[in-house]
Steps between C-alpha positions, in 0.01 A plus 500: 500500500426469868732785586345720241149418607585563860701824468363648173830667419534784244847389404675165481878475497645170415862374476611201310251210541282739702479727184407195296215422739392866485487495121302168510253655743456810294443299185242281683328809653482765227239709677708533813488861631878512508666839425856380447722190480876486551686185395871456556745229384220287361604216267278481196455123493428268797702229327805727538443522876464118529812442293697756708410350833529147368864581404569668831371199690685260259179297437530202265301466180275258670434729787428792265251293322321398824498867610345605175242225515411587864469866418271435203279267694465729792446825308344371174739707302824429313807710561453645151155628586649715768648779285525849634555622143167345400321624818609854441303544171183475730602724777338847484654630829775762447821319583852592596750231392840493653778260408882489521735422212702272733209300630609140503152347523359668188602719221414872476373415154215323680414822664516691177264237348233505762525880539429518127203258537337705784234743410653770715858474626816678594827314503807554710810299416775523759856380503694341785212416740444141393179313568444653850460848343602665834603861433408863541413538133241223525348628825480858368352390170226299673415793729485732203281257303259451796474880540335511152215272606253779480593574141219372263612190323450665161777744591744237618806430285485196282798268458766765596838360589691725742 
């Protein structure tokens, strides 16, 4: 919120948890004068992120419970309340969703779900790029999408998978 207030961007691009944060921001600020949103490799549910990193770190059940309790106390939200799929139903900003079939952090089905829930979206599913989504096809698609910023929203494609 502080970055958006300071810089007043026309576009927000978020990857992974940054994409989740961008979606939460857009849901909480529906009158934001944002022209476009690009989200890449975003897990649908925060609980999936917490589980993934808990597994990577080898956290015990007790430590996972303590982490969850600390999170809920600090942010006054449960993991389950932080659902990109649910946020997306309230986002009016035209959004490009990019996800890879081989993303180990979250399923491409997550991306299909929240792309479907968005009011205006385009979906690009790649193969072989993994969670990082580093590749010419991604860079070019983002540039092409950003070039359409001056297109009235009513003319933007809705829920088109490319």
